[in-house]
Backbone as CSV, one residue per row, in Angstrom:
resi,resn,N_x,N_y,N_z,CA_x,CA_y,CA_z,C_x,C_y,C_z
1,MET,0.824,-1.198,0.000,0.000,0.000,0.000,0.863,1.255,0.000
2,ASP,1.956,1.232,0.674,2.790,2.428,0.773,3.428,2.787,-0.564
3,PHE,3.609,1.783,-1.429,4.294,2.056,-2.689,3.316,2.434,-3.807
4,ALA,2.034,2.173,-3.628,1.067,2.427,-4.705,0.891,3.915,-4.969
5,LYS,0.824,4.711,-3.931,0.567,6.139,-4.098,1.688,6.850,-4.842
6,PRO,2.962,6.662,-4.458,4.031,7.303,-5.208,4.036,6.923,-6.679
7,LYS,3.760,5.624,-7.003,3.741,5.202,-8.393,2.620,5.890,-9.145
8,SER,1.440,5.985,-8.503,0.297,6.644,-9.126,0.588,8.119,-9.364
9,THR,1.187,8.765,-8.361,1.529,10.175,-8.481,2.553,10.391,-9.583
10,SER,3.530,9.496,-9.671,4.559,9.608,-10.693,3.962,9.469,-12.088
11,PHE,3.000,8.537,-12.250,2.370,8.335,-13.555,1.540,9.548,-13.940
12,LEU,0.811,10.121,-12.971,0.007,11.308,-13.240,0.894,12.475,-13.651
13,ARG,2.019,12.624,-12.968,2.938,13.697,-13.342,3.488,13.469,-14.743
14,ALA,3.766,12.215,-15.086,4.258,11.917,-16.432,3.242,12.346,-17.486
15,LEU,1.958,12.131,-17.211,0.913,12.538,-18.152,0.865,14.055,-18.290
16,LEU,1.018,14.766,-17.170,0.997,16.228,-17.209,2.214,16.783,-17.941
17,VAL,3.372,16.154,-17.714,4.595,16.597,-18.386,4.511,16.323,-19.884
18,LEU,3.981,15.160,-20.249,3.818,14.828,-21.660,2.958,15.871,-22.376
19,GLY,1.893,16.304,-21.723,0.969,17.253,-22.323,1.357,18.695,-22.161
20,ARG,2.534,18.961,-21.545,2.934,20.358,-21.276,1.729,21.135,-20.743
21,ALA,1.121,20.574,-19.684,-0.133,21.113,-19.158,-0.018,22.560,-18.707
22,SER,1.189,23.008,-18.387,1.362,24.393,-17.953,1.073,25.385,-19.066
23,ASN,1.031,24.919,-20.322,0.744,25.807,-21.451,-0.738,25.872,-21.794
24,LEU,-1.563,25.099,-21.128,-2.988,25.115,-21.438,-3.631,26.489,-21.250
25,PRO,-3.224,27.292,-20.249,-3.802,28.639,-20.170,-3.592,29.467,-21.430
26,THR,-2.487,29.213,-22.162,-2.271,29.956,-23.405,-3.226,29.477,-24.496
27,VAL,-3.603,28.211,-24.461,-4.601,27.698,-25.402,-5.953,28.334,-25.105
28,TRP,-6.307,28.408,-23.832,-7.586,29.010,-23.446,-7.617,30.497,-23.785
29,SER,-6.503,31.179,-23.621,-6.470,32.611,-23.959,-6.562,32.815,-25.463
30,ASN,-5.947,31.916,-26.253,-6.117,31.957,-27.710,-7.589,31.795,-28.072
31,CYS,-8.238,30.842,-27.438,-9.660,30.616,-27.697,-10.493,31.842,-27.321
32,LEU,-10.199,32.433,-26.190,-10.955,33.596,-25.743,-10.740,34.784,-26.671
33,ALA,-9.502,35.021,-27.067,-9.208,36.148,-27.959,-9.875,35.943,-29.316
34,GLY,-9.720,34.756,-29.904,-10.341,34.489,-31.199,-11.852,34.594,-31.130
35,TRP,-12.439,34.088,-30.060,-13.890,34.135,-29.869,-14.371,35.572,-29.748
36,LEU,-13.663,36.407,-29.008,-14.036,37.809,-28.865,-13.878,38.564,-30.183
37,LEU,-12.803,38.270,-30.904,-12.586,38.933,-32.192,-13.638,38.521,-33.215
38,GLY,-14.234,37.368,-33.009,-15.317,36.915,-33.880,-16.687,37.391,-33.432
39,GLY,-16.733,38.183,-32.371,-17.993,38.749,-31.916,-18.599,38.101,-30.695
40,GLY,-17.892,37.144,-30.084,-18.435,36.486,-28.898,-19.635,35.626,-29.246
41,GLY,-20.490,35.392,-28.249,-21.677,34.582,-28.518,-22.062,33.702,-27.354
42,ASP,-22.446,32.468,-27.647,-22.950,31.528,-26.654,-21.825,30.999,-25.765
43,PRO,-21.903,31.218,-24.447,-20.863,30.721,-23.538,-20.711,29.198,-23.573
44,LYS,-21.807,28.487,-23.828,-21.720,27.023,-23.892,-20.874,26.586,-25.085
45,THR,-21.040,27.286,-26.203,-20.222,26.989,-27.377,-18.758,27.272,-27.093
46,PHE,-18.509,28.359,-26.384,-17.134,28.712,-26.020,-16.528,27.646,-25.117
47,ALA,-17.312,27.121,-24.200,-16.823,26.061,-23.311,-16.443,24.819,-24.114
48,LEU,-17.287,24.441,-25.088,-16.958,23.299,-25.950,-15.672,23.558,-26.727
49,LEU,-15.515,24.788,-27.204,-14.304,25.176,-27.933,-13.068,24.954,-27.070
50,CYS,-13.116,25.427,-25.845,-11.953,25.307,-24.952,-11.622,23.852,-24.661
51,VAL,-12.633,23.040,-24.425,-12.394,21.621,-24.145,-11.809,20.936,-25.377
52,GLY,-12.421,21.162,-26.540,-11.927,20.543,-27.761,-10.515,20.975,-28.107
53,ALA,-10.234,22.275,-27.983,-8.891,22.791,-28.271,-7.866,22.234,-27.294
54,SER,-8.263,22.095,-26.031,-7.356,21.529,-25.024,-6.999,20.092,-25.355
55,PHE,-7.975,19.337,-25.818,-7.728,17.946,-26.198,-6.782,17.861,-27.396
56,LEU,-7.001,18.735,-28.393,-6.116,18.728,-29.562,-4.690,19.098,-29.163
57,TYR,-4.561,20.100,-28.296,-3.222,20.505,-27.856,-2.535,19.363,-27.104
58,THR,-3.263,18.745,-26.197,-2.684,17.650,-25.414,-2.294,16.484,-26.317
59,GLY,-3.158,16.148,-27.261,-2.833,15.076,-28.191,-1.611,15.385,-29.017
60,GLY,-1.482,16.639,-29.440,-0.308,17.043,-30.206,0.966,16.954,-29.395
61,MET,0.905,17.323,-28.136,2.085,17.242,-27.272,2.478,15.788,-27.005
62,TYR,1.487,14.931,-26.821,1.782,13.510,-26.630,2.462,12.934,-27.868
63,LEU,1.917,13.269,-29.031,2.499,12.774,-30.280,3.920,13.297,-30.443
64,ASN,4.157,14.516,-30.032,5.495,15.106,-30.118,6.511,14.271,-29.349
65,ASP,6.159,13.870,-28.140,7.082,13.062,-27.344,7.247,11.666,-27.916
66,ALA,6.162,11.110,-28.452,6.248,9.767,-29.029,7.195,9.762,-30.227
67,VAL,7.115,10.802,-31.058,7.973,10.893,-32.239,9.411,11.228,-31.848
68,ASP,9.571,12.044,-30.803,10.905,12.512,-30.401,11.596,11.606,-29.395
69,ALA,11.096,10.410,-29.176,11.640,9.535,-28.128,13.136,9.285,-28.311
70,GLN,13.554,9.050,-29.529,14.975,8.775,-29.772,15.827,10.013,-29.513
71,PHE,15.347,11.171,-29.965,16.053,12.428,-29.722,16.135,12.708,-28.224
72,ASP,15.021,12.519,-27.519,14.996,12.784,-26.084,15.907,11.834,-25.314
73,THR,16.062,10.610,-25.816,16.969,9.661,-25.169,18.396,10.187,-25.187
74,ARG,18.719,10.942,-26.203,20.067,11.497,-26.318,20.222,12.832,-25.595
75,TYR,19.241,13.696,-25.728,19.399,15.060,-25.231,18.556,15.395,-23.997
76,ARG,17.424,14.681,-23.810,16.525,15.033,-22.712,16.025,13.757,-22.027
77,ARG,16.907,13.109,-21.327,16.577,11.828,-20.703,15.585,11.972,-19.559
78,GLU,15.314,13.206,-19.129,14.352,13.406,-18.055,12.910,13.334,-18.549
79,ARG,12.697,13.354,-19.870,11.351,13.276,-20.420,10.723,11.919,-20.066
80,PRO,9.388,11.833,-20.008,8.719,10.626,-19.508,9.073,9.331,-20.233
81,ILE,9.198,9.344,-21.566,9.461,8.095,-22.289,10.887,7.593,-22.050
82,PRO,11.931,8.401,-22.285,13.289,7.878,-22.045,13.576,7.585,-20.580
83,SER,12.868,8.259,-19.672,13.089,8.004,-18.248,12.411,6.716,-17.785
84,GLY,11.560,6.151,-18.625,10.880,4.909,-18.277,9.576,5.097,-17.534
85,ALA,9.102,6.334,-17.407,7.862,6.584,-16.673,6.639,6.070,-17.433
86,ILE,6.740,5.989,-18.753,5.627,5.524,-19.574,6.194,4.999,-20.895
87,LYS,5.512,4.047,-21.503,5.988,3.463,-22.747,5.586,4.321,-23.943
88,GLY,6.442,4.340,-24.952,6.176,5.130,-26.140,4.896,4.721,-26.846
89,GLN,4.621,3.411,-26.907,3.407,2.933,-27.571,2.158,3.421,-26.848
90,THR,2.233,3.446,-25.519,1.107,3.952,-24.729,0.864,5.420,-25.029
91,VAL,1.938,6.195,-25.121,1.827,7.623,-25.414,1.204,7.843,-26.789
92,LEU,1.586,7.018,-27.751,1.046,7.134,-29.103,-0.460,6.855,-29.116
93,LEU,-0.887,5.835,-28.385,-2.314,5.516,-28.315,-3.096,6.617,-27.606
94,LEU,-2.531,7.155,-26.542,-3.187,8.245,-25.832,-3.301,9.479,-26.711
95,SER,-2.266,9.723,-27.510,-2.294,10.861,-28.427,-3.462,10.744,-29.398
96,ALA,-3.628,9.561,-29.977,-4.732,9.341,-30.908,-6.076,9.557,-30.211
97,GLY,-6.167,9.129,-28.965,-7.398,9.314,-28.200,-7.721,10.768,-27.955
98,TRP,-6.715,11.551,-27.544,-6.907,12.983,-27.315,-7.330,13.692,-28.589
99,LEU,-6.624,13.419,-29.687,-6.927,14.084,-30.951,-8.324,13.711,-31.450
100,GLY,-8.660,12.436,-31.358,-9.983,11.990,-31.798,-11.101,12.616,-30.978
101,ALA,-10.914,12.653,-29.660,-11.939,13.241,-28.788,-12.087,14.734,-29.058
102,GLY,-10.955,15.413,-29.276,-11.005,16.842,-29.561,-11.775,17.143,-30.833
103,MET,-11.503,16.397,-31.891,-12.216,16.625,-33.152,-13.704,16.315,-33.017
104,LEU,-14.037,15.295,-32.255,-15.444,14.938,-32.051,-16.184,16.074,-31.346
105,ILE,-15.570,16.636,-30.324,-16.206,17.734,-29.589,-16.363,18.961,-30.478
106,LEU,-15.338,19.285,-31.250,-15.402,20.462,-32.117,-16.398,20.272,-33.252
107,ALA,-16.616,19.022,-33.662,-17.610,18.748,-34.704,-19.015,19.098,-34.237
108,LEU,-19.246,19.050,-32.925,-20.557,19.378,-32.377,-20.890,20.854,-32.531
109,ILE,-19.866,21.703,-32.684,-20.080,23.146,-32.783,-20.615,23.534,-34.155
110,GLY,-20.075,22.911,-35.213,-20.538,23.252,-36.551,-19.524,22.884,-37.610
111,ARG,-19.951,22.937,-38.861,-19.088,22.529,-39.955,-17.848,23.404,-40.115
112,PRO,-17.976,24.751,-40.094,-16.764,25.573,-40.246,-15.716,25.275,-39.172
113,THR,-16.177,25.119,-37.943,-15.257,24.827,-36.846,-14.608,23.463,-37.028
114,PHE,-15.404,22.481,-37.427,-14.856,21.140,-37.642,-13.852,21.140,-38.793
115,ALA,-14.163,21.874,-39.867,-13.252,21.942,-41.010,-11.916,22.551,-40.593
116,LEU,-11.976,23.629,-39.816,-10.735,24.260,-39.352,-10.002,23.353,-38.371
117,SER,-10.743,22.571,-37.596,-10.088,21.638,-36.664,-9.320,20.567,-37.427
118,LEU,-9.837,20.144,-38.585,-9.135,19.158,-39.409,-7.821,19.727,-39.932
119,ILE,-7.857,20.998,-40.353,-6.631,21.651,-40.822,-5.641,21.785,-39.674
120,LEU,-6.160,22.159,-38.507,-5.308,22.301,-37.332,-4.650,20.972,-36.966
121,VAL,-5.416,19.898,-36.961,-4.865,18.584,-36.636,-3.818,18.174,-37.663
122,ALA,-4.061,18.496,-38.926,-3.073,18.187,-39.966,-1.771,18.928,-39.696
123,CYS,-1.858,20.200,-39.315,-0.648,20.971,-38.979,0.082,20.360,-37.792
124,ILE,-0.685,19.947,-36.788,-0.096,19.341,-35.588,0.672,18.076,-35.945
125,ILE,0.038,17.212,-36.706,0.659,15.922,-37.044,1.895,16.123,-37.915
126,VAL,1.777,16.970,-38.934,2.923,17.214,-39.819,4.071,17.826,-39.037
127,TYR,3.754,18.778,-38.169,4.819,19.389,-37.353,5.520,18.339,-36.502
128,ASP,4.761,17.535,-35.810,5.361,16.532,-34.924,6.238,15.545,-35.688
129,LEU,5.832,15.221,-36.897,6.574,14.225,-37.670,7.864,14.767,-38.274
130,VAL,7.906,16.055,-38.618,9.050,16.565,-39.392,9.822,17.687,-38.703
131,HIS,9.392,18.119,-37.511,9.993,19.334,-36.947,11.482,19.193,-36.630
132,LYS,11.956,17.978,-36.441,13.382,17.781,-36.201,14.169,17.587,-37.508
133,LEU,13.441,17.513,-38.629,14.078,17.194,-39.908,14.219,18.398,-40.828
134,ILE,13.399,19.435,-40.635,13.421,20.574,-41.552,13.669,21.866,-40.778
135,ALA,14.340,22.804,-41.432,14.707,24.064,-40.769,13.521,24.996,-40.584
136,PHE,12.508,24.878,-41.449,11.388,25.821,-41.380,10.205,25.268,-40.572
137,SER,10.456,24.315,-39.708,9.381,23.763,-38.890,8.682,24.801,-38.011
138,PRO,9.362,25.892,-37.574,8.626,26.911,-36.819,7.426,27.472,-37.574
139,LEU,7.462,27.428,-38.910,6.312,27.876,-39.691,5.121,26.954,-39.460
140,LEU,5.390,25.673,-39.311,4.315,24.721,-39.044,3.749,24.928,-37.643
141,MET,4.630,25.176,-36.684,4.159,25.461,-35.331,3.304,26.723,-35.319
142,ALA,3.748,27.742,-36.068,2.971,28.972,-36.161,1.607,28.706,-36.790
143,GLY,1.582,27.785,-37.767,0.325,27.428,-38.400,-0.669,26.837,-37.414
144,CYS,-0.164,26.104,-36.435,-1.046,25.518,-35.417,-1.774,26.609,-34.633
145,ARG,-1.047,27.607,-34.180,-1.684,28.696,-33.434,-2.547,29.561,-34.350
146,PHE,-2.130,29.730,-35.598,-2.896,30.510,-36.570,-4.285,29.907,-36.756
147,PHE,-4.337,28.609,-37.004,-5.627,27.970,-37.241,-6.425,27.788,-35.949
148,LEU,-5.755,27.738,-34.808,-6.477,27.734,-33.538,-7.243,29.041,-33.373
149,TYR,-6.605,30.164,-33.728,-7.259,31.472,-33.660,-8.489,31.501,-34.571
150,LEU,-8.299,31.057,-35.813,-9.403,31.079,-36.768,-10.517,30.138,-36.325
151,MET,-10.147,28.982,-35.795,-11.148,28.037,-35.314,-11.962,28.648,-34.185
152,ALA,-11.289,29.348,-33.286,-11.998,30.004,-32.186,-12.954,31.065,-32.709
153,ALA,-12.494,31.863,-33.672,-13.346,32.903,-34.248,-14.555,32.307,-34.954
154,SER,-14.387,31.131,-35.555,-15.479,30.505,-36.300,-16.646,30.103,-35.402
155,THR,-16.410,30.000,-34.106,-17.466,29.605,-33.171,-18.274,30.797,-32.685
156,ALA,-17.840,32.017,-33.019,-18.456,33.230,-32.498,-19.584,33.726,-33.405
157,ALA,-20.235,34.781,-32.957,-21.420,35.294,-33.648,-21.126,35.781,-35.061
158,LYS,-20.015,36.481,-35.260,-19.674,37.038,-36.568,-18.790,36.117,-37.389
159,GLY,-18.239,35.100,-36.782,-17.359,34.185,-37.491,-15.955,34.745,-37.644
160,VAL,-15.255,34.296,-38.665,-13.860,34.700,-38.874,-13.827,36.098,-39.487
161,THR,-13.556,37.097,-38.678,-13.500,38.487,-39.128,-12.103,38.831,-39.633
162,GLY,-11.998,39.977,-40.313,-10.698,40.432,-40.797,-9.716,40.668,-39.676
163,VAL,-10.198,41.254,-38.574,-9.323,41.505,-37.427,-8.820,40.200,-36.833
164,ALA,-9.669,39.184,-36.826,-9.255,37.872,-36.311,-8.141,37.287,-37.173
165,VAL,-8.267,37.455,-38.498,-7.239,36.933,-39.397,-5.914,37.650,-39.188
166,TRP,-5.957,38.991,-39.120,-4.714,39.746,-38.904,-4.091,39.417,-37.554
167,SER,-4.917,39.251,-36.539,-4.402,38.884,-35.212,-3.789,37.494,-35.231
168,ALA,-4.381,36.601,-36.016,-3.824,35.253,-36.157,-2.457,35.307,-36.824
169,PHE,-2.293,36.177,-37.825,-0.988,36.350,-38.468,0.040,36.897,-37.473
170,ALA,-0.376,37.860,-36.647,0.543,38.422,-35.648,0.953,37.356,-34.642
171,MET,-0.005,36.530,-34.227,0.302,35.419,-33.326,1.283,34.464,-33.975
172,ALA,1.065,34.174,-35.258,1.944,33.255,-35.981,3.370,33.791,-36.023
173,ALA,3.522,35.095,-36.280,4.856,35.696,-36.319,5.554,35.556,-34.970
174,TYR,4.823,35.810,-33.909,5.367,35.682,-32.551,5.826,34.245,-32.294
175,VAL,5.016,33.275,-32.699,5.340,31.858,-32.463,6.550,31.431,-33.295
176,ILE,6.695,31.988,-34.501,7.879,31.678,-35.306,9.137,32.117,-34.571
177,GLY,9.126,33.348,-34.059,10.278,33.833,-33.309,10.567,32.994,-32.087
178,LEU,9.518,32.650,-31.368,9.659,31.808,-30.168,10.211,30.426,-30.523
179,SER,9.686,29.853,-31.599,10.062,28.483,-31.967,11.502,28.385,-32.450
180,TYR,11.998,29.418,-33.146,13.388,29.395,-33.574,14.328,29.398,-32.369
181,LEU,13.949,30.115,-31.331,14.747,30.090,-30.108,14.660,28.721,-29.438
182,ALA,13.454,28.151,-29.425,13.245,26.865,-28.749,14.038,25.739,-29.396
183,ARG,14.318,25.842,-30.699,15.059,24.785,-31.387,16.460,24.597,-30.819
184,LYS,16.984,25.614,-30.150,18.340,25.553,-29.614,18.374,25.166,-28.140
185,GLU,17.189,24.899,-27.558,17.148,24.631,-26.116,17.903,23.366,-25.743
186,SER,17.734,22.306,-26.506,18.345,21.017,-26.158,19.766,20.886,-26.668
187,THR,20.008,21.351,-27.911,21.317,21.149,-28.525,22.319,22.239,-28.194
188,GLN,21.810,23.406,-27.740,22.685,24.524,-27.350,23.618,24.952,-28.499
189,GLY,23.097,24.988,-29.716,23.889,25.451,-30.855,23.940,26.958,-30.915
190,LEU,24.520,27.474,-32.023,24.592,28.915,-32.210,23.194,29.502,-32.289
191,LEU,23.007,30.642,-31.627,21.691,31.247,-31.540,21.571,32.383,-32.543
192,SER,20.545,32.311,-33.399,20.264,33.397,-34.336,19.312,34.377,-33.662
193,TYR,19.672,35.656,-33.722,18.874,36.647,-33.010,17.815,37.311,-33.885
194,TRP,17.896,37.131,-35.222,16.932,37.810,-36.087,15.483,37.413,-35.820
195,PRO,15.192,36.145,-35.435,13.784,35.811,-35.191,13.173,36.612,-34.036
196,CYS,14.020,37.139,-33.163,13.499,37.903,-32.026,12.680,39.106,-32.496
197,GLY,13.021,39.629,-33.677,12.268,40.760,-34.193,10.817,40.429,-34.476
198,LEU,10.529,39.168,-34.780,9.155,38.752,-35.062,8.272,38.813,-33.816
199,LEU,8.893,38.801,-32.657,8.120,38.861,-31.415,7.381,40.190,-31.275
200,ALA,7.838,41.195,-32.010,7.216,42.526,-31.923,6.014,42.679,-32.842
201,ALA,5.738,41.697,-33.696,4.644,41.814,-34.662,3.291,42.118,-34.005
202,PRO,2.912,41.444,-32.913,1.615,41.754,-32.288,1.542,43.188,-31.769
203,ILE,2.670,43.703,-31.300,2.693,45.075,-30.797,2.442,46.055,-31.931
204,LEU,3.122,45.868,-33.051,2.943,46.752,-34.199,1.510,46.702,-34.712
205,LEU,0.933,45.501,-34.808,-0.433,45.365,-35.300,-1.418,46.074,-34.374
206,ALA,-1.265,45.886,-33.065,-2.192,46.509,-32.117,-2.123,48.029,-32.181
207,LEU,-0.919,48.563,-32.336,-0.778,50.017,-32.414,-1.384,50.555,-33.705
208,LEU,-1.276,49.800,-34.792,-1.869,50.218,-36.069,-3.391,50.155,-36.021
209,LEU,-3.928,49.073,-35.481,-5.379,48.897,-35.448,-6.057,49.862,-34.493
210,ASN,-5.322,50.330,-33.496,-5.912,51.212,-32.482,-5.265,52.590,-32.505
211,ALA,-4.883,53.036,-33.704,-4.203,54.325,-33.838,-5.100,55.493,-33.437
212,GLU,-6.410,55.323,-33.566,-7.332,56.398,-33.206,-8.087,56.046,-31.925
213,ALA,-9.008,55.127,-32.039,-9.743,54.706,-30.840,-8.888,53.774,-29.987
214,TYR,-9.033,53.872,-28.692,-8.354,53.015,-27.717,-6.824,53.119,-27.806
215,GLN,-6.320,54.252,-28.263,-4.867,54.384,-28.444,-4.112,54.262,-27.129
216,ASN,-4.587,54.946,-26.099,-3.885,54.900,-24.813,-3.904,53.499,-24.212
217,ARG,-5.052,52.838,-24.346,-5.158,51.473,-23.828,-4.188,50.549,-24.560
218,ALA,-4.099,50.723,-25.874,-3.182,49.903,-26.673,-1.734,50.154,-26.280
219,LEU,-1.393,51.408,-26.012,-0.015,51.736,-25.616,0.348,51.065,-24.296
220,VAL,-0.564,51.077,-23.356,-0.304,50.462,-22.048,-0.086,48.959,-22.196
221,LEU,-0.982,48.297,-22.926,-0.877,46.853,-23.088,0.323,46.463,-23.936
222,ALA,0.641,47.279,-24.954,1.818,47.017,-25.785,3.093,47.141,-24.963
223,THR,3.130,48.125,-24.081,4.294,48.299,-23.203,4.441,47.108,-22.265
224,LEU,3.318,46.624,-21.743,3.340,45.463,-20.844,3.915,44.242,-21.549
225,LEU,3.431,43.979,-22.765,3.934,42.833,-23.520,5.398,43.029,-23.889
226,GLY,5.761,44.245,-24.317,7.144,44.520,-24.692,8.113,44.298,-23.544
227,LEU,7.746,44.766,-22.359,8.605,44.577,-21.192,8.747,43.098,-20.848
228,TRP,7.659,42.333,-21.016,7.738,40.899,-20.712,8.634,40.184,-21.713
229,ILE,8.557,40.583,-22.980,9.416,39.973,-24.000,10.883,40.251,-23.684
230,VAL,11.193,41.489,-23.338,12.575,41.857,-23.003,13.042,41.077,-21.779
231,ARG,12.182,40.971,-20.776,12.540,40.219,-19.571,12.853,38.772,-19.912
232,SER,12.041,38.172,-20.779,12.246,36.775,-21.146,13.522,36.591,-21.958
233,LEU,13.788,37.509,-22.873,14.950,37.390,-23.746,16.274,37.552,-23.007
234,ARG,16.246,38.262,-21.906,17.519,38.548,-21.231,18.206,37.283,-20.732
235,TYR,17.445,36.204,-20.515,18.046,34.952,-20.053,18.840,34.254,-21.149
236,SER,18.628,34.664,-22.390,19.365,34.060,-23.502,20.292,35.034,-24.211
237,VAL,20.103,36.325,-23.976,20.835,37.333,-24.751,21.823,38.120,-23.909
238,TRP,21.440,38.494,-22.691,22.244,39.451,-21.933,22.927,38.890,-20.698
239,ILE,22.919,37.583,-20.527,23.641,37.016,-19.390,24.680,36.030,-19.912
240,PRO,25.818,35.878,-19.224,26.910,35.002,-19.701,26.487,33.558,-19.916
241,GLU,25.764,32.979,-18.950,25.308,31.594,-19.064,23.844,31.599,-19.486
242,ARG,23.627,31.461,-20.791,22.265,31.591,-21.299,21.380,30.434,-20.846
243,ASN,20.120,30.740,-20.710,19.116,29.759,-20.300,17.942,29.873,-21.271
244,ILE,18.052,29.180,-22.398,17.029,29.291,-23.434,15.696,28.743,-22.947
245,GLY,15.755,27.702,-22.127,14.522,27.137,-21.604,13.707,28.150,-20.835
246,ARG,14.379,28.959,-20.043,13.665,29.970,-19.271,13.107,31.063,-20.185
247,THR,13.869,31.393,-21.225,13.382,32.372,-22.197,12.125,31.858,-22.882
248,VAL,12.177,30.636,-23.355,11.044,30.063,-24.076,9.826,29.933,-23.164
249,SER,10.040,29.518,-21.921,8.927,29.404,-20.980,8.263,30.758,-20.755
250,GLY,9.085,31.789,-20.608,8.542,33.128,-20.423,7.767,33.610,-21.635
251,LEU,8.308,33.360,-22.820,7.631,33.782,-24.040,6.336,33.002,-24.258
252,LEU,6.320,31.739,-23.851,5.082,30.964,-23.952,3.997,31.558,-23.059
253,ALA,4.342,31.884,-21.837,3.374,32.531,-20.953,2.935,33.876,-21.523
254,GLY,3.860,34.555,-22.216,3.564,35.853,-22.806,2.507,35.797,-23.892
255,ILE,2.195,34.612,-24.409,1.130,34.468,-25.398,-0.183,35.020,-24.849
256,VAL,-0.406,34.855,-23.558,-1.634,35.365,-22.948,-1.670,36.893,-23.024
257,LEU,-0.533,37.539,-22.783,-0.475,39.001,-22.887,-0.686,39.442,-24.325
258,LEU,-0.190,38.663,-25.262,-0.410,38.940,-26.685,-1.909,38.877,-26.997
259,ASP,-2.584,37.883,-26.458,-4.022,37.755,-26.684,-4.778,38.935,-26.090
260,LEU,-4.356,39.372,-24.935,-4.980,40.547,-24.320,-4.793,41.778,-25.202
261,LEU,-3.608,41.916,-25.767,-3.329,43.039,-26.659,-4.170,42.960,-27.927
262,ALA,-4.495,41.745,-28.371,-5.281,41.573,-29.595,-6.719,42.052,-29.438
263,VAL,-7.206,42.078,-28.195,-8.612,42.462,-27.958,-8.677,43.765,-27.181
264,VAL,-7.899,44.750,-27.615,-7.814,46.028,-26.916,-9.189,46.616,-26.597
265,PRO,-10.144,46.697,-27.540,-11.441,47.286,-27.196,-12.164,46.566,-26.056
266,ALA,-11.958,45.259,-25.940,-12.620,44.478,-24.889,-11.729,44.259,-23.676
267,ALA,-10.565,44.923,-23.653,-9.588,44.657,-22.597,-10.078,45.082,-21.225
268,TYR,-10.912,46.121,-21.168,-11.352,46.591,-19.853,-12.234,45.568,-19.146
269,PRO,-13.309,45.049,-19.799,-14.116,44.066,-19.068,-13.477,42.677,-18.972
270,MET,-12.641,42.330,-19.962,-12.104,40.969,-20.020,-10.667,40.854,-19.531
271,GLY,-10.044,41.987,-19.242,-8.627,41.991,-18.893,-8.270,41.111,-17.718
272,MET,-9.129,41.067,-16.707,-8.825,40.278,-15.521,-8.767,38.787,-15.825
273,ILE,-9.570,38.341,-16.796,-9.532,36.921,-17.172,-8.184,36.591,-17.801
274,PHE,-7.718,37.459,-18.716,-6.429,37.224,-19.348,-5.296,37.274,-18.328
275,LEU,-5.347,38.225,-17.417,-4.291,38.315,-16.403,-4.303,37.104,-15.482
276,PHE,-5.494,36.582,-15.202,-5.596,35.361,-14.404,-4.960,34.187,-15.146
277,LEU,-5.211,34.088,-16.453,-4.619,33.010,-17.246,-3.102,33.156,-17.324
278,PHE,-2.632,34.398,-17.415,-1.189,34.653,-17.438,-0.544,34.201,-16.126
279,ALA,-1.165,34.573,-15.011,-0.649,34.165,-13.702,-0.712,32.649,-13.553
280,SER,-1.766,32.028,-14.088,-1.909,30.572,-14.011,-0.795,29.871,-14.788
281,ALA,-0.474,30.406,-15.984,0.598,29.812,-16.785,1.922,29.859,-16.034
282,LEU,2.210,30.993,-15.411,3.456,31.131,-14.655,3.464,30.208,-13.441
283,LEU,2.331,30.096,-12.779,2.236,29.237,-11.600,2.404,27.769,-11.988
284,PHE,1.725,27.340,-13.054,1.797,25.949,-13.476,3.208,25.569,-13.917
285,GLN,3.940,26.533,-14.468,5.301,26.253,-14.907,6.228,25.870,-13.747
286,ARG,5.831,26.229,-12.537,6.622,25.856,-11.363,6.537,24.355,-11.080
287,PHE,5.500,23.717,-11.594,5.260,22.308,-11.310,5.421,21.407,-12.544
288,VAL,5.095,21.957,-13.706,5.178,21.188,-14.952,5.955,22.016,-15.977
289,PRO,7.056,21.495,-16.504,7.855,22.263,-17.478,7.022,22.647,-18.695
290,ALA,7.256,23.869,-19.188,6.510,24.348,-20.344,7.063,23.835,-21.658
291,THR,8.297,23.299,-21.632,8.938,22.845,-22.868,9.393,21.378,-22.723
């Protein structure tokens, strides 16, 4: 009896680590931002969106570890599969279950949402299969967040609006910059700094879209996101012993601030929800690694 609880706890932690559960608040904030940019609507539909998107994200993360098992055995032996906490075949089956359940839930919302979920799942699978083989894999990762935004907007009253599309592009640019940095976390190779410029894309878009109305609000939120980006980058750029993992974790949490910036007109009533999700992402990272 004394040994059963630790084993159970260890297995549960392995599942949370496999799914990078600390990043789920960023998925929920993506859903909230896309839904608001699409005009909002039925809260029950939004709840289904969040559950379905969470399942797709978790399934994608599981598949990522299943595909990367050999790489992790060499560079990241603490991951659940190489450490022996769970078998690779089990992870692969669980991944299929998460992805299937997510698509089923999203199909209940409507055809446009289901169609976009199929594209999103295709991006997830292709990314997981080839991201270690091709240099432009960050584009595929960006595509995942891009279509998540559009999928969220498709569930709202107005559907996929122009602002939602532009915000999705800004999110994609941010994720490309983040992902290029993340590629060097395990191998510690030479770091290219040019992708860091893409992290500013959401700030530029928000300032352009709110040049007249809500200008002061946009400036405040843009400054908040900018300061967080600089804080995160300093662990890889301005200190002698770089810590890319900490930079990437910070930038991942910063996705929530990006989402808040995307919905500047609605930031006053909804801002506390985004800030709560941001704090949750940071808190969860203390227990479950974000990368």
